[in-house]
C-alpha positions in Angstrom: -9.4 -2.4 14.7 -5.7 -1.0 15.8 -4.7 2.3 15.6 -1.1 2.5 14.1 -0.3 5.2 16.6 0.1 2.0 18.9 2.7 0.6 17.2 6.4 0.8 18.2 7.9 3.5 16.2 10.6 1.2 14.6 8.5 -1.3 13.7 6.6 1.0 11.4 9.3 2.9 9.6 12.1 0.2 9.0 11.5 1.5 5.2 11.1 4.8 3.5 7.8 5.6 2.6 6.8 7.3 -0.7 3.5 9.3 -0.9 2.0 8.0 -4.3 -1.8 7.7 -5.4 -2.4 4.3 -7.4 -5.3 2.1 -7.7 -5.2 -0.9 -5.6 -7.9 -3.9 -6.3 -8.9 -7.0 -4.4 -11.3 -9.4 -3.9 -13.6 -7.5 -1.4 -13.2 -4.3 -2.8 -10.8 -1.6 -4.3 -9.1 1.8 -2.9 -6.5 4.0 -3.7 -3.1 3.9 -2.4 -1.4 6.7 -0.2 2.1 5.9 0.6 4.2 2.9 -0.5 7.6 1.6 0.7 9.5 -2.1 -0.1 7.8 -3.2 2.9 4.4 -2.4 2.5 1.7 -0.1 1.5 -1.2 2.3 3.0 -4.2 2.6 0.9 -8.0 4.0 1.6 -10.9 1.8 0.7 -14.5 1.5 1.7 -14.2 -2.4 2.6 -13.8 -3.0 5.9 -10.7 -5.4 6.5 -9.6 -7.5 9.6 -6.4 -7.1 11.6 -4.2 -9.9 10.3 -6.2 -10.6 7.1 -4.3 -11.9 4.2 -4.9 -10.1 1.2 -4.0 -10.8 -2.4 -4.1 -7.6 -4.3 -3.1 -5.5 -7.6 -1.1 -2.4 -7.7 -2.1 -0.6 -10.6 1.3 1.1 -11.9 0.9 3.7 -14.5 2.6 3.9 -17.8 5.3 6.5 -16.7 6.6 3.9 -14.2 5.3 0.6 -16.0 7.1 1.8 -19.4 4.1 0.4 -21.2 0.4 0.8 -20.5 -0.7 0.5 -17.3 0.1 -2.5 -15.4 -1.5 -4.3 -12.2 1.3 -6.4 -10.3 -0.1 -8.4 -8.1 0.9 -8.9 -4.4 0.2 -10.2 -1.1 0.3 -8.8 2.1 -1.4 -8.9 5.9 -3.3 -6.2 7.2 -1.3 -4.6 10.4 -3.6 -2.0 10.9 -6.8 -0.4 10.4 -8.5 2.7 11.1 -11.6 4.8 10.1 -10.8 7.6 7.6 -11.4 10.8 8.6 -9.8 12.6 6.1 -11.8 11.5 2.9 -14.9 9.8 2.0 -13.0 6.5 2.1 -14.5 4.6 4.8 -10.8 3.1 6.1 -7.4 3.7 6.0 -5.6 0.3 6.0 -1.7 -0.4 6.3 -0.6 -3.9 4.9 2.8 -5.6 5.3 3.8 -7.4 2.2 4.4 -11.1 2.3 4.8 -11.9 -1.1 5.6 -9.3 -3.9 6.1 -10.7 -7.6 9.8 -9.3 -9.3 8.3 -7.2 -11.6 6.4 -5.5 -8.5 9.8 -5.2 -6.7 11.4 -3.5 -9.7 8.6 -0.9 -10.2 8.7 -0.1 -6.5 12.7 0.4 -6.7 11.6 2.6 -9.8 9.5 4.7 -7.5 11.9 5.2 -4.7 14.6 6.4 -7.3 12.4 8.6 -9.3 10.7 10.5 -6.0 12.3 12.4 -2.9 11.7 10.1 0.1 8.8 11.7 2.3 8.5 10.3 5.7 4.7 9.8 6.2 
């Protein structure tokens, strides 16, 4: 496991991050997001993931953002850091950088950024 505090601060904060909790689902498990940006997502999960692992996952946007019933948007990302969670019962906190985001997800992420005040975390 790699602690995110060891990364260069510039690399870690190239995009504004927005604190938001939404379900995330992937083949080996599920979790809850802590924050999201145009470049990646931080989430909590019980699944132990490997550094560099490529994930195909769905972010489940609520109806207030999707403008219809809840919608799962498929994304792909690479695990760039992981650590044991000390704050919650979830076993791990994971940072994943988007490698592929469908157009609809990009639009929903833009809506999030416009709807929320940027919170640098």
